[in-house]
N, C-alpha and C positions, 0 to 999 in steps of 0.2 A: 408440246403443250398447246392445247387448243387456243385459238385466238378469240379474244373477247370482242363481241359485236355490240355496237351501240344500238339504241332503240331506233334511231334514224336509219341505220343501215338495214335493220330488219324490215322496217316499213318499205324501204326502197326495193327490197327483194320480193315483196308481196304484190299480188295483183292489186291494181288501183282500186278495185271495188271493195277490197277488204281493209286496205291500209287506214282509211279514216276511222274505221270502227275499232282499231286497236287501242286499248287503254293500258296505261302503265300500271303494273301491279307489283307491289313490293315483294322482295325475295321471301320475307318471313310470312307472307300470306299463305294459308294452308287450305288445300294444296294449290301451289302456284300454277302448275301446268294445266290442271283441270280447269282452273278459273280462266286461263287464257283460251283454252279450247272452247269454253262457253262463250267468251267474248267474240272470238273469231271462228265461227263454225266453218267446218270444211278445211281448215288449215291444220296440218298435223304438227304436233309438238316437236317432232323430230327435226322440223325445219328451223326450229329456234336456234339450233346449234348450242353454243355455250353461253347464251345470254346471261350476263350477271349484272345485277344492279348493286352497286356498292352500298354498304350500310351507312357509310358516312354521307351519302347523298340524300338520305331520308330526312324529311323535315323534323326538327326536334319538337317533341310534345311538351306543352307547358306543364310545369310542376304543379302538384296538387296544392291548393291554397292551404295555409296553416290555419290553426284555430284562431278565429277572430278574437281580437283583444277584448271585445265586449263580453265574450263568453267566459273569460277567465275571471277569477275572483279579484276584484280591484282592491287596491290599497284603501284603507279607511280614509286617508286624506283626500282621496278622489271621489268619495261618496258624497252626493249632495246632502245638504242639511236636512232635507225633507225625506230622504230615502230611508227605507228600513234596513237595519243591519242586524243580523242574527248573531249575537255574540255567543261564543262558547261559555260554558259555566266558569265562574270565577275569573273572567277575563277583564272585567271593567268594574271600577268602584266609583262611588260618589261620596263627597263630603259636604254636608249641608248644615245650615243654621236656621233656627226657626224661633218664632214668638208664639206662645200659647198660654192657656190658663194654668199650665204647669210651670211657667216661667220662661227663661231663655233656654234654648235647646241646641244640642249637637246631634246630628243624625247621619252616621255613616251607613252606607248601603253597598251591596255587592250583587252582581247578576248571578242568578241561579240557572235560568234558562230563558227561553223566549217569553214565557208568561209569568215568571216568578222572580222576585227579588227578596233578599234577606236584609233586614234593617235593624239598626240599634237606635234607641231613644234615650238620651241623657239630658235631663232638664234640671235647672237650678234657679233659685231666686231667693233673695233675702232683703228684708226691709224692717228697719226699726223706726217706729214713728216718733220716738221721743215722748216725753210726758205731755199729756194734754188732760184737761179737766172737763167733765160733763156732770152737771148737777151735784157738785161736791165730790165726785169720784175722780181721783187723779189716776190716770191710766198710762201705762207704758207698754205698748203692744209690739210684738215681734212676729213677722211672717217668715217662716222658714220652709222653703220648698226644695226638695232634693229627691230625685227618682231616677231609676234606670230600668230599661225594659228591652226586650227583643221581639221583633215582629216579622211576619212573612207577608209580603204584598203579592196579591194575585191580580193580573190584568186580563179579564175575560175577553176572549176573541182578539187578544193582542191589541186592545184598545188603550186609550189614555185613562179610562175609568179604572178605579182601583178598589179592591176589597182587602182588608187587612185583619189579621188576628195576631195577638201577642200576649205577653205576660210581663207584668211588672215584678221583677224579682227583688227589687229594692225600692222602698217607699218610706221616706222620712218627712212627708208633708205634714205640717202642723202650724197652728196659730196659737201663740201664747201671749199672755198679758199679766203684768204685775199691777196691782191696784192698791191704793190707800184711800180710805174714805176720810175726808177732812173732819177734824174734831167738831163734834156737835151736829154733824149732818144727819138728818133722819132718812130712813129708808124703810121700805115695806118688805116683809118676808113672811109668806104664809098668812096673810091678813093681819099680821102683828107689826106695829111700828117699833123700830129700834133706832138707837142713836149711837153714833161712833163716840167712843170715850175721848175726853179731853186729855187724859193722862197717857193712854195707850191706844191710839186710834186703830180702828179695825182695818186690817190689811189682808192681802192674800194673793195667791197666784191661780191662774186659770189656764188650762191647756186643752185645746180642741184638736184632737188627732184625726188625720184623714188617711189612716192606714190600718184600719181594723182587720181587713182581709189581706193575708200575705201567703203566697204571692197573689197579686191581683190581676185577673184576666182583663183584656181589653178587646174591643171590636171597633172598627172604623171603616169609613169609605171616603173617597175623595177623587180628584181628577188631577192629571199631570203625573208623568212618570218621575220617580226619583232618579232613575238612570235612563236617559233617552235611548231608544233603539234607532239611532241615526248618528250622524257625525256631529251633532250639537254637543256642546260641553255644559251649557247652563240650562237649568230647568227650575220651575217655580210651582211646585206641587202644593195643593191645599188638602186639608184633612179635617173630617168631622167624625166624632164618635163618642164612646163612653168607656170609663174604667169602672169595674166593679170593685170599689174600695171597702164596701160594707158601711154600716152606720158609723158616723163619726163618734169618737169617744170624747167624753167630757170629764175632766178632772178639776176639782176645786179644792184648794188647801187654804183654809182661813187661819188667821191669827189675830191677836189683840183682844180688846175688851169691847163689850156692848152694854148699853143701858136700856132700860125699858121706859125711862122718863126723861124729859128734856132737862130737868134739874140734875140729872145723873146721880140720884140717890140710891138707885137699885141697879147696880152694875156687876158684871162678872167677866173674868177671863174665859173665853169660849173653850179653852182647854181644860177647865175644871170639871171633872165628871160628877162632882157632888153638888154643884150650885144649880138651883132650879132655873135661873136665867140662862145659864150655859146649856143645860139639858134641853130647855124649850127651844133655844136658838138652833142647836144642832139638829133637833128633830125637824124643825121647819125647813132648815137648809136641805136636809136629805129628801124631804118631800118635794121641794122645788127642783132639785136635781133629777129626781125620778121623772117629773113632768117634762123637763127640758130634754132628757135623754129619749123619752118616748116621742117627742117631736122630731128629734134628730134621726130617729130610727126610720123615718119615712124617706130619708135621703141616703140612699146606698150607692148611687152611681155618680161619678164625677165626670163632668163634660170635657170633651176634647174639641178644641178648635185651634188649628195652627196654620200658619202660612210660612213656607220654607223657601230658601234659596240654596240650590245644590249645584256644585261643580263636579263633573264626571270626567274620568280619564282612564285609558287602558293601562293594565298592569302586566299583560302578556298578549 
């Protein structure tokens, strides 16, 4: 078996003029002998003998660096509050509360994509004033607000500004009042003076409905995301817009007796279709209602103004 010679031994066997130019070349360099001949011209490769350089004497190459941690998708908990986070669809929801001209509201929302959210709007409010009197009219008013809608929010250019479109599929908003005119109180109706009867005072109910159009479309704009595209949980969006509810409806149902003179010598129950006093009163009342309804017909949009507080969290 051929004896292995070290690099120092090979150098010692070479002429002194060539030994300093000899460079160490790894075994796996291709081709090794030709490279050596190039390094040491005039020296034959046959003089190398059985020179072997063990593989385990080669310096280890550093391993390739792994993927930087910053290049991987970080956990949401490690994302700064101001950083943008592109949530997958239906991955994050928000539950909010608001105050608006529709009453107190609950607003659930869910992410659709980077630019879109879907949102629900549930509002309610109730107020009974109790009885109060104005110029002989004893009034008990009731404000009843209840509505439910669904909307889609669009954030142009992924900004905090928002455009929304929705539909009120339930709308029970109305104002009602029950009134009694104090006995002997005078009032004018269609340029005719009437007096509430002492024996059966004139009374009635009035309902102003704010839900002529069903379902009612809405459009709005605002700023602040209902569901932040960051690691924040809280948001405080504001909204302005209108609902197309149609002209408010007006219903008046009267009852009792009216008189045409203060001494109450010419009176009639307004439900008597044969009495001239009742006939004239109902005719004047209908003419007045027609005028009031024409005035209400100018108001077909209901304003939206709301300020919300929303808490968001991941669901997957």
